C-alpha positions in Angstrom: 7.7 -12.9 -120.3 10.4 -10.0 -120.2 13.0 -13.1 -120.4 11.4 -14.9 -122.8 10.9 -12.3 -125.1 14.5 -11.7 -126.5 14.8 -15.6 -126.8 12.1 -15.9 -129.3 13.2 -12.8 -131.3 16.6 -14.2 -131.4 15.3 -17.7 -132.4 12.9 -16.1 -135.0 15.3 -13.7 -136.3 17.7 -16.8 -136.6 15.5 -18.4 -138.5 13.9 -16.2 -141.0 17.4 -14.3 -141.8 19.0 -17.7 -142.9 18.9 -19.0 -146.3 18.1 -23.0 -146.0 21.2 -23.9 -148.1 22.9 -27.1 -147.4 26.3 -27.0 -145.6 28.5 -27.8 -149.0 30.8 -25.1 -150.3 30.2 -24.0 -154.2 33.4 -23.1 -155.8 33.5 -22.7 -159.1 36.3 -25.2 -161.0 37.7 -22.2 -162.6 37.7 -19.6 -159.6 41.7 -19.5 -159.4 44.3 -21.5 -159.6 46.2 -23.4 -157.3 49.6 -21.6 -155.3 52.3 -23.7 -155.6 52.9 -26.2 -152.9 56.4 -24.4 -152.1 54.9 -20.9 -151.7 55.0 -19.7 -147.8 51.3 -20.5 -147.0 51.2 -19.0 -143.4 49.1 -19.9 -140.3 46.6 -23.2 -140.6 43.6 -23.3 -139.0 41.1 -26.0 -138.3 37.3 -25.5 -138.3 35.0 -27.3 -136.7 31.6 -26.8 -137.0 28.4 -27.3 -134.5 25.5 -30.1 -135.3 24.7 -31.7 -131.7 25.6 -35.3 -132.0 26.4 -34.9 -135.7 29.7 -33.3 -134.5 31.0 -36.7 -133.4 31.9 -36.8 -137.2 34.9 -34.6 -136.2 36.9 -37.2 -134.5 37.2 -39.3 -137.9 38.6 -36.2 -139.5 40.7 -35.4 -136.5 41.9 -39.4 -136.5 42.9 -38.5 -139.9 44.7 -35.8 -139.6 47.1 -37.4 -136.8 48.0 -40.4 -139.1 49.1 -37.8 -141.8 50.9 -35.7 -139.4 48.9 -32.8 -140.5 48.9 -30.0 -137.4 46.4 -26.8 -137.2 48.1 -23.6 -136.2 45.2 -22.9 -134.5 41.5 -24.7 -133.7 38.2 -22.8 -133.8 35.2 -24.3 -133.1 31.4 -23.7 -132.6 28.7 -25.8 -130.7 30.3 -29.4 -130.9 33.0 -28.3 -132.8 34.2 -26.7 -129.7 33.6 -29.6 -127.6 35.6 -32.0 -129.8 37.8 -28.9 -130.7 39.0 -28.3 -127.1 40.1 -31.4 -125.9 41.7 -31.7 -129.4 43.9 -28.6 -128.8 44.6 -30.0 -125.3 46.8 -32.7 -126.7 44.7 -35.6 -125.7 44.7 -38.8 -128.1 41.7 -39.0 -130.7 40.7 -42.3 -129.4 41.1 -40.9 -125.5 38.7 -38.1 -126.8 36.1 -40.6 -127.9 36.4 -42.7 -125.0 35.8 -39.7 -122.1 32.9 -37.8 -124.4 31.1 -41.1 -124.5 31.5 -41.7 -120.9 30.1 -38.5 -120.0 26.4 -40.4 -120.8 25.0 -37.4 -122.7 22.3 -40.0 -123.4 21.2 -40.2 -120.0 21.3 -36.3 -119.6 19.7 -34.6 -122.6 17.2 -35.2 -124.5 15.3 -37.4 -122.3 12.5 -35.5 -120.5 12.8 -36.5 -116.7 12.0 -33.6 -114.3 15.2 -33.0 -112.0 14.1 -34.7 -108.6 16.3 -33.6 -105.9 17.7 -36.2 -103.6 16.2 -35.8 -100.4 13.0 -36.8 -102.0 14.2 -40.3 -102.4 12.9 -42.8 -105.2 9.6 -40.8 -105.9 9.9 -39.9 -109.5 8.5 -36.2 -110.2 6.9 -35.6 -113.6 6.5 -31.4 -113.0 9.0 -29.2 -111.5 8.9 -25.7 -110.0 11.9 -23.7 -109.0 12.1 -20.3 -107.6 13.0 -17.7 -110.3 13.3 -13.6 -110.5 9.0 -13.8 -111.4 8.3 -16.0 -108.6 8.1 -19.8 -109.4 8.4 -20.9 -112.8 8.5 -24.5 -114.2 11.7 -26.2 -114.7 12.9 -27.6 -118.0 13.3 -31.5 -117.6 15.2 -32.5 -120.9 18.6 -31.4 -119.8 20.1 -32.4 -116.4 22.3 -28.7 -116.2 24.0 -29.4 -112.7 25.6 -32.9 -113.5 26.4 -31.8 -116.6 28.3 -29.2 -115.8 30.5 -30.7 -113.4 31.1 -33.7 -115.7 32.2 -31.0 -118.2 34.6 -29.4 -115.6 36.0 -32.6 -115.3 36.2 -33.5 -118.9 38.5 -30.3 -119.6 40.0 -30.3 -116.0 43.9 -31.1 -117.9 43.4 -28.7 -120.7 41.7 -26.1 -118.1 45.4 -26.4 -115.9 47.6 -25.7 -119.3 45.5 -23.1 -120.5 45.8 -21.4 -116.9 42.9 -18.4 -118.2 44.7 -18.1 -121.7 43.8 -20.8 -124.4 46.9 -19.8 -126.6 48.8 -21.6 -124.0 47.4 -24.7 -125.2 49.5 -27.3 -127.2 47.6 -25.7 -130.0 46.0 -22.2 -129.3 42.1 -22.9 -129.2 38.5 -20.5 -129.6 34.9 -21.1 -128.8 32.4 -19.5 -130.8 29.5 -18.3 -129.3 26.4 -16.1 -129.3 25.4 -12.9 -127.2 21.9 -13.8 -126.2 20.5 -10.2 -126.1 22.1 -8.7 -128.8 23.0 -11.4 -131.1 26.6 -10.7 -131.5 29.2 -12.9 -131.9 31.3 -13.8 -129.1 34.9 -15.3 -129.6 36.0 -17.1 -126.3 40.0 -17.2 -125.5 40.0 -16.6 -122.3 38.8 -17.5 -118.5 37.4 -21.1 -118.1 38.2 -23.6 -120.8 35.3 -25.4 -119.4 32.6 -23.0 -119.2 33.7 -21.5 -122.6 33.1 -24.7 -124.4 29.4 -25.1 -122.2 28.5 -21.7 -123.5 29.4 -22.2 -126.9 27.0 -25.5 -126.8 24.2 -23.9 -124.8 21.6 -24.5 -127.6 18.5 -22.3 -126.7 15.6 -23.8 -125.3 17.4 -27.0 -124.4 20.1 -25.6 -122.3 20.2 -22.8 -120.1 22.3 -19.8 -121.3 25.9 -19.5 -119.5 26.8 -16.2 -118.1 30.5 -15.0 -118.9 31.9 -11.9 -117.8 28.0 -10.3 -117.2 27.0 -11.6 -120.7 24.4 -14.1 -121.4 26.0 -16.7 -123.9 24.3 -19.0 -125.9 25.2 -21.5 -128.9 27.5 -20.0 -131.5 26.0 -21.9 -134.6 22.9 -19.1 -134.0 25.3 -16.6 -135.6 28.4 -18.4 -136.8 28.1 -22.0 -137.0 31.4 -22.7 -139.8 33.3 -19.9 -138.3 35.8 -19.4 -141.0 35.7 -15.6 -140.6 36.8 -15.6 -136.9 39.6 -18.1 -137.8 41.0 -15.6 -140.4 40.6 -12.7 -137.8 42.8 -14.6 -135.8 45.3 -14.7 -138.7 44.7 -17.7 -140.5 45.3 -17.7 -144.2 44.1 -21.2 -145.0 41.6 -23.7 -143.0 40.6 -26.9 -143.1 37.0 -27.3 -142.4 35.1 -30.5 -141.3 31.7 -30.0 -142.8 28.8 -31.7 -141.8 26.2 -32.3 -144.6 22.8 -33.5 -144.3 20.6 -33.8 -147.1 17.5 -35.6 -145.2 13.8 -34.2 -145.4 12.2 -34.5 -142.1 8.5 -34.7 -141.8 7.1 -32.2 -139.1 3.9 -32.9 -137.2 2.5 -29.7 -136.6 0.8 -30.7 -134.0 3.8 -31.8 -132.5 5.9 -29.1 -130.5 9.2 -31.5 -129.7 9.1 -32.1 -133.9 8.7 -28.7 -134.8 11.5 -27.6 -131.8 13.7 -30.1 -133.6 13.1 -28.6 -136.7 13.8 -25.3 -135.8 17.3 -26.4 -134.3 18.1 -27.8 -138.0 17.3 -24.5 -139.7 19.3 -22.4 -136.7 22.7 -24.3 -137.9 22.0 -23.8 -141.6 23.8 -20.9 -142.8 25.8 -19.5 -146.2 29.0 -21.0 -146.2 31.6 -18.4 -146.0 33.7 -17.8 -149.3 36.5 -20.4 -149.4 40.3 -19.3 -151.1 42.0 -21.8 -153.3 44.0 -23.0 -150.4 41.6 -23.7 -148.3 40.4 -27.2 -147.8 36.8 -28.6 -147.3 36.4 -32.3 -145.6 32.7 -33.4 -145.8 30.9 -36.0 -143.3 27.2 -37.2 -144.8 25.1 -37.0 -141.6 21.9 -37.0 -143.2 19.2 -38.8 -140.7 21.1 -38.0 -137.7 19.1 -36.6 -134.8 21.3 -34.2 -133.3 20.3 -34.7 -129.7 20.5 -38.7 -130.0 23.8 -39.2 -128.1 23.5 -42.8 -127.9 26.3 -45.0 -128.1 25.2 -46.7 -131.4 24.3 -43.1 -133.2 27.6 -41.4 -131.9 29.2 -44.7 -133.4 27.5 -44.2 -136.7 28.6 -40.4 -136.9 32.2 -41.3 -136.3 32.1 -43.6 -139.4 30.5 -40.9 -141.5 33.6 -39.0 -140.6 35.8 -41.5 -141.3 34.4 -41.9 -144.5 34.6 -38.7 -145.3 38.6 -38.9 -144.1 39.1 -40.8 -147.0 38.2 -38.5 -149.6 40.7 -36.4 -147.7 43.9 -38.6 -147.8 43.0 -38.9 -151.1 43.5 -35.9 -151.9 46.4 -35.2 -149.8 48.1 -38.1 -151.8 47.1 -36.4 -155.0 44.6 -39.3 -156.1 41.8 -36.3 -156.3 42.1 -34.1 -159.4 39.9 -31.2 -160.6 38.4 -29.4 -157.0 41.0 -26.8 -156.5 39.9 -26.9 -152.7 40.6 -30.8 -152.8 43.7 -30.4 -154.4 44.8 -27.8 -152.2 45.1 -30.5 -149.6 48.0 -31.9 -151.4 50.0 -28.8 -150.0 49.4 -29.5 -146.4 52.3 -29.7 -144.6 52.9 -33.3 -143.4 55.0 -35.4 -141.1 54.5 -33.1 -137.6 53.6 -34.7 -134.7 51.1 -32.6 -132.7 52.2 -31.3 -129.2 50.7 -32.9 -126.0 51.8 -30.4 -123.6 52.3 -30.5 -119.7 50.0 -30.3 -116.8 51.4 -27.6 -114.4 51.2 -27.7 -110.9 48.6 -26.0 -108.6 49.3 -23.2 -106.2 46.6 -22.4 -104.2 43.4 -21.7 -104.2 41.9 -18.2 -104.4 38.3 -17.2 -103.9 36.6 -14.0 -104.5 35.9 -11.9 -101.4 32.1 -12.0 -100.3 32.0 -15.5 -101.7 29.0 -17.8 -100.5 30.6 -19.9 -97.8 28.8 -22.9 -99.3 30.9 -22.6 -102.4 34.4 -22.0 -100.4 33.5 -25.2 -98.2 32.6 -27.4 -101.5 35.9 -26.4 -103.3 38.0 -26.9 -100.5 36.4 -30.4 -100.0 36.6 -31.2 -103.5 40.2 -29.9 -104.4 42.1 -29.0 -100.7 44.6 -31.6 -101.0 45.9 -30.9 -104.2 47.7 -27.5 -103.5 51.7 -27.1 -104.6 51.8 -30.3 -106.7 51.3 -31.5 -110.1 47.7 -33.2 -109.8 47.0 -36.7 -110.8 44.7 -35.5 -113.5 42.3 -38.7 -113.3 42.0 -38.3 -109.5 41.3 -34.4 -110.0 38.6 -35.5 -113.1 36.8 -37.7 -110.3 36.7 -34.7 -107.6 35.2 -32.8 -110.0 32.9 -35.6 -111.2 31.3 -35.4 -107.4 30.0 -32.1 -107.7 27.3 -33.5 -110.1 26.1 -34.5 -106.5 25.7 -31.4 -104.9 21.8 -30.1 -105.5 22.9 -26.3 -104.2 25.0 -25.7 -107.2 24.1 -25.3 -110.6 27.4 -25.1 -111.8 31.0 -24.6 -110.1 33.6 -22.9 -112.1 37.4 -23.0 -111.5 38.6 -20.1 -113.9 42.2 -21.0 -113.4 44.9 -18.5 -113.8 48.6 -18.2 -114.0 50.6 -18.3 -110.5 54.1 -17.7 -109.6 56.4 -19.7 -112.2 54.3 -22.4 -114.2 51.7 -23.1 -111.7 48.1 -22.5 -111.5 45.7 -20.7 -109.2 41.9 -21.2 -109.0 39.5 -17.9 -108.4 36.4 -20.4 -108.3 33.2 -19.4 -108.3 29.5 -20.8 -107.9 26.2 -20.9 -109.7 23.5 -21.3 -107.1 20.6 -23.4 -107.8 17.3 -22.4 -107.0 16.7 -22.1 -103.1 13.2 -23.0 -103.1 11.6 -25.8 -105.3 8.6 -27.1 -106.1 7.5 -30.9 -107.1 4.7 -33.0 -108.0 4.3 -36.9 -109.1 1.3 -39.1 -109.9 0.4 -42.6 -110.6 -3.2 -44.6 -110.9 -3.7 -48.3 -110.8 -7.1 -50.2 -111.2 -7.1 -51.4 -107.9 -5.1 -49.3 -105.6 -6.8 -45.7 -107.4 -5.0 -42.3 -107.8 -2.3 -41.3 -106.1 -0.6 -38.1 -106.4 2.2 -36.1 -104.4 3.4 -32.5 -103.9 6.7 -31.9 -102.2 8.7 -28.7 -101.4 12.2 -28.4 -101.2 13.8 -25.2 -99.1 17.5 -24.8 -98.7 18.3 -22.9 -95.7 21.5 -20.4 -97.5 24.7 -20.3 -95.1 23.1 -23.0 -92.9 24.2 -26.2 -95.1 20.3 -27.4 -94.4 17.2 -28.3 -96.3 13.9 -28.5 -95.5 11.6 -31.1 -97.0 7.6 -31.4 -97.0 5.6 -34.0 -98.6 2.2 -34.5 -98.9 0.8 -37.6 -100.8 -2.9 -38.4 -101.6 -4.3 -41.5 -102.3 -7.4 -43.4 -102.4 -6.0 -46.2 -99.7 -3.3 -43.7 -98.3 -2.2 -40.3 -97.5 0.8 -38.7 -95.7 2.6 -35.8 -94.5 6.2 -35.7 -93.6 8.7 -33.1 -93.0 12.3 -33.4 -92.5 15.1 -31.3 -92.0 18.7 -32.7 -92.8 22.0 -31.2 -93.9 22.5 -30.7 -97.7 23.6 -33.4 -99.6 27.1 -32.4 -100.3 30.0 -34.4 -102.2 31.4 -37.6 -101.4 34.2 -36.7 -98.5 31.7 -34.6 -96.6 30.6 -36.1 -92.9 27.6 -37.8 -92.1 24.2 -35.4 -91.9 21.9 -35.1 -89.3 18.2 -35.8 -90.2 15.0 -35.0 -88.0 11.4 -35.6 -89.6 8.0 -36.5 -88.8 5.1 -38.3 -90.3 1.5 -38.7 -90.2 0.1 -41.5 -92.3 -3.4 -42.8 -92.3 -3.8 -46.2 -94.3 -6.8 -48.0 -95.5 -6.0 -51.4 -95.5 -7.6 -53.9 -98.0 -9.1 -56.8 -96.1 -9.6 -59.5 -98.9 -10.3 -63.5 -98.1 -10.1 -65.9 -101.3 -10.7 -63.1 -103.6 -13.7 -61.5 -101.7 -13.0 -58.1 -100.8 -14.7 -56.6 -97.3 -14.6 -53.1 -96.2 -11.5 -51.6 -95.6 -9.9 -51.1 -92.1 -8.5 -48.3 -91.1 -5.2 -47.6 -89.5 -3.3 -44.4 -88.3 0.6 -44.3 -87.5 2.4 -41.0 -85.9 6.2 -41.2 -86.3 8.8 -39.1 -84.9 12.3 -39.8 -85.9 16.1 -38.5 -85.5 19.5 -40.0 -86.3 22.4 -39.6 -89.1 22.4 -40.2 -92.4 25.0 -40.6 -95.0 25.3 -40.7 -98.9 27.3 -43.6 -100.2 27.1 -42.9 -104.1 25.1 -40.4 -106.1 21.9 -42.0 -105.8 22.5 -44.0 -102.6 22.4 -43.5 -99.0 22.1 -45.0 -95.0 20.5 -43.9 -92.3 20.3 -44.7 -88.8 17.7 -43.2 -86.6 16.1 -43.7 -83.5 12.0 -43.2 -83.1 9.3 -42.9 -81.5 5.9 -44.5 -82.9 2.3 -44.3 -81.9 -0.4 -46.2 -83.9 -4.2 -46.7 -83.9 -5.4 -50.2 -85.4 -7.3 -53.2 -84.5 -4.5 -55.9 -83.7 -3.3 -53.9 -80.6 -5.5 -53.1 -78.2 -6.0 -49.1 -77.2 -3.5 -46.8 -79.0 -0.2 -48.4 -78.8 3.3 -46.8 -78.5 7.0 -47.9 -78.9 10.9 -46.8 -79.1 12.7 -48.2 -81.8 15.8 -48.2 -84.0 15.6 -48.2 -87.9 19.0 -48.7 -90.4 17.9 -48.1 -93.9 19.7 -48.5 -97.1 18.3 -46.7 -100.3 19.6 -46.5 -103.8 17.9 -44.7 -106.3 20.8 -45.6 -109.1 19.1 -46.6 -112.3 22.3 -47.7 -114.3 22.9 -51.3 -114.8 25.8 -51.2 -112.4 23.8 -51.1 -109.3 20.2 -52.3 -107.7 17.6 -49.6 -106.7 15.5 -49.7 -103.8 15.7 -49.9 -100.1 16.5 -52.8 -97.4 15.1 -51.9 -93.8 16.0 -53.2 -90.5 13.3 -52.4 -87.9 13.6 -52.8 -84.2 10.8 -51.8 -81.4 9.9 -53.0 -78.1 6.9 -54.4 -79.1 8.1 -55.9 -82.6 10.8 -56.3 -85.4 10.6 -56.1 -89.2 12.8 -56.1 -92.3 11.9 -55.2 -95.6 13.2 -55.4 -98.8 12.7 -54.2 -102.3 15.4 -54.0 -105.0 15.5 -54.2 -108.7 18.0 -54.4 -111.3 17.6 -53.7 -115.1 19.6 -54.6 -118.0 19.4 -53.9 -121.6 20.6 -56.5 -124.4 19.7 -56.4 -128.4 16.3 -55.0 -127.8 15.2 -56.8 -124.4 14.8 -55.1 -121.3 16.0 -57.6 -118.3 14.5 -56.6 -115.0 14.7 -58.9 -111.7 13.2 -57.8 -108.5 13.0 -58.9 -105.1 10.4 -58.1 -102.5 10.3 -59.6 -99.1 9.2 -58.7 -95.2 10.2 -60.3 -92.4 8.9 -59.8 -89.0 7.1 -60.7 -85.9 4.0 -58.9 -83.8 3.7 -56.5 -87.1 0.9 -53.7 -86.5 -1.5 -54.0 -89.5 -0.5 -51.6 -91.5 3.4 -52.5 -91.7 2.0 -56.5 -92.5 3.9 -58.7 -94.9 2.2 -58.9 -98.5 2.9 -61.5 -101.1 4.4 -59.3 -103.8 4.1 -56.0 -101.8 1.5 -53.8 -100.5 1.7 -51.7 -103.6 2.9 -54.2 -106.7 0.7 -57.6 -105.7 1.4 -61.2 -106.9 0.3 -62.3 -110.6 -3.2 -63.7 -110.3 -4.4 -62.6 -107.0 -5.7 -58.3 -106.1 -3.3 -56.2 -104.3 -3.1 -57.2 -100.8 -5.1 -60.3 -100.9 -2.4 -62.6 -99.0 -1.1 -60.9 -96.0 1.0 -62.4 -93.1 4.2 -62.1 -91.3 6.4 -63.5 -93.8 6.2 -62.8 -97.4 9.1 -62.8 -99.9 8.5 -62.8 -103.8 11.6 -63.0 -106.6 10.4 -62.2 -109.9 12.1 -61.7 -113.7 10.7 -59.4 -115.7 11.3 -59.2 -119.7 10.2 -56.1 -122.1 10.9 -55.9 -125.7 10.0 -53.0 -127.7 7.7 -53.9 -130.6 7.0 -50.4 -131.7 7.7 -46.9 -130.9 7.3 -46.4 -127.5 5.0 -50.0 -127.4 6.4 -52.7 -125.5 5.6 -56.5 -125.0 6.3 -57.3 -121.7 6.2 -60.2 -119.2 6.6 -61.7 -115.6 7.6 -64.6 -114.1 7.0 -64.6 -110.3 7.8 -67.2 -107.0 7.1 -66.5 -103.7 6.4 -67.3 -100.3 3.9 -66.6 -97.7 3.7 -67.5 -93.6 0.5 -66.5 -92.0 1.2 -67.2 -88.2 3.3 -64.7 -86.2 6.2 -66.9 -84.8 9.4 -68.1 -86.5 10.6 -67.1 -90.1 8.9 -69.3 -92.9 8.4 -72.2 -90.2 5.0 -73.0 -91.9 5.0 -70.9 -95.4 3.3 -72.0 -98.5 5.0 -71.5 -102.2 3.1 -69.8 -104.7 4.1 -69.5 -108.5 2.5 -67.1 -111.2 2.8 -64.9 -114.3 1.5 -62.3 -116.2 1.7 -60.7 -119.6 0.8 -58.1 -122.1 2.0 -54.4 -123.3 3.5 -51.5 -122.1 3.9 -48.0 -123.1 7.3 -45.7 -122.4 5.6 -42.4 -121.9 8.0 -39.0 -120.5 5.2 -39.2 -117.2 6.2 -42.5 -116.7 5.7 -46.0 -118.3 2.0 -47.5 -118.8 1.4 -51.7 -118.0 -1.9 -53.3 -119.3 -1.2 -56.9 -118.1 -3.6 -59.9 -117.0 -1.9 -62.3 -114.4 -2.4 -66.2 -113.4 -0.9 -68.1 -110.9 -0.9 -71.7 -109.4 -3.8 -71.5 -107.5 -6.4 -71.0 -110.6 -6.7 -67.5 -110.0 -6.6 -64.7 -112.9 -6.3 -61.4 -112.1 -5.9 -57.7 -114.4 -3.3 -55.2 -113.5 -3.4 -51.9 -115.1 -1.3 -49.3 -114.2 0.6 -45.7 -115.2 3.5 -43.9 -113.4 5.8 -45.1 -111.3 4.2 -45.9 -108.3 5.4 -44.3 -104.5 
């Protein structure tokens, strides 16, 4: 509770002390007269407020500034304003800023509940996650995937970080990021250090994001104390400001029994503050972002917000051209200096890497694996960014900040630091199926400090299957890391359903003991390949006694959820008694509200143990119209097309068309197979804890069966 109280106090103070006014300046028309355009007007600052996804409206304003040749002498940003402003101050074209920020994939990293699952747990989906903290195990937030987010932010600001070399005044346009001290509620204006870390701190919305520790201070979103940092700009010597204001006049209906709705409303309150007084020479450009959810980073919403900024920019252009008339603030726009070209800056060479004394050896190793061949020359920025993005694959660190500093001449050195993730995690998942019953799993991952290894234990309990697995492997590392040794042991007890022509007989008890050792390597962020040898002993009625055998296995596995790569697994297994090939692959695409998923499930083999049998549709999915595990043989394959369309909120209409083949004889691959066709359809509901499916299926054998499942099966 000691860590929670300051946060609650901060939020309460922010809400109770802030008058609920719109972010629109009220300037009396006769407040003062406009100074002549010929007068020396001093330093011009561009002020960019925060507002989550609403901040993308700044891009429309920036594009118009470039088109008019208006170049500020200083950029000051809060939260989303800092995110956009740091890239603009670094000399990037506005089109490149829009492309790069969209490429972050914030819609998949922020705002969707998904308990982060370590890659060592494979394709299992956790619904709850705890990690070891200072007060014991604490529930881990699944709203933001912070490790990947921090790595992508570091890559996004690599160019500016090199040019700044620890001092943001060295950027093509000097820049400041505004954050807030979580303990004291003081405003913190960041102008030195790691540019990516400063931006990340400025946008650390409380509750949604962790605080970012900079120079011993826990920093959070600057919007809590100064969302429109005009005062900060003036303190830095600005005599005039251009403010890209965000106006939201929408009224939100809050469900008092929905904590997420209440939290979203609190965030709106936090960013609503009195506007500092404007001077006659200041310019306020308004973008109407009414009704925009500030945590919705989908491309559709982002494009909508950018368009709102472009509409606001048209008014600004009219003012600069002298087409507007009465408002003093707009008339001042005509006096802005024009015809300048925004400087782009030059990326300096990287001199060396300097790591603090006593740094974690894992930090040392990861930094050198990532950046070790860049020293002594001007880096290819795109290649450097790709290397930094690879840090999103390192589970052992919550963040690695480069902390660039000025080296000899114009070169840069890195004083890198790592923020380790918890060494221990507990995770849990669950699912329910009408025929297979409930199933739960509990996993524990322990990372062994200074040994670059992790120990994973998983217990799965279900009505038809119970399993315990223990695995020791090298910790997952950056893409350039070597193959990882892996050793594991598994015990599985399975009750195989005995179904003949729709009639179910008592289940058949089986048991498996497996010891396995080999090498493993990750191919992409969520895909891996493993080659292992194993010893297996099992107990089931097909083979007399308790047979044992030695064998080898090659397994390709992917948990990739993008549309670019399939997810699932392909396994090749050869032993002295049997051979088996199994595939379970899925790929989904979304277009115009329709989600189309293709599935392939297949098992080929000879002399298979009963628990390794081929089931049409797989042992856990089944074929439309039949009971799950009803059709069992030595060879089975199913191809299916699944289509879903959202009809209301999280509710989907969905259906599946499937075709398959089954061979029950032991020898030969599909020599005597029979074909099947079926379809299944009904309703689905997307929830934070997994999907719900309620469907009915039929097939060409005149059979029908109800399919009811909650959660992702494992």
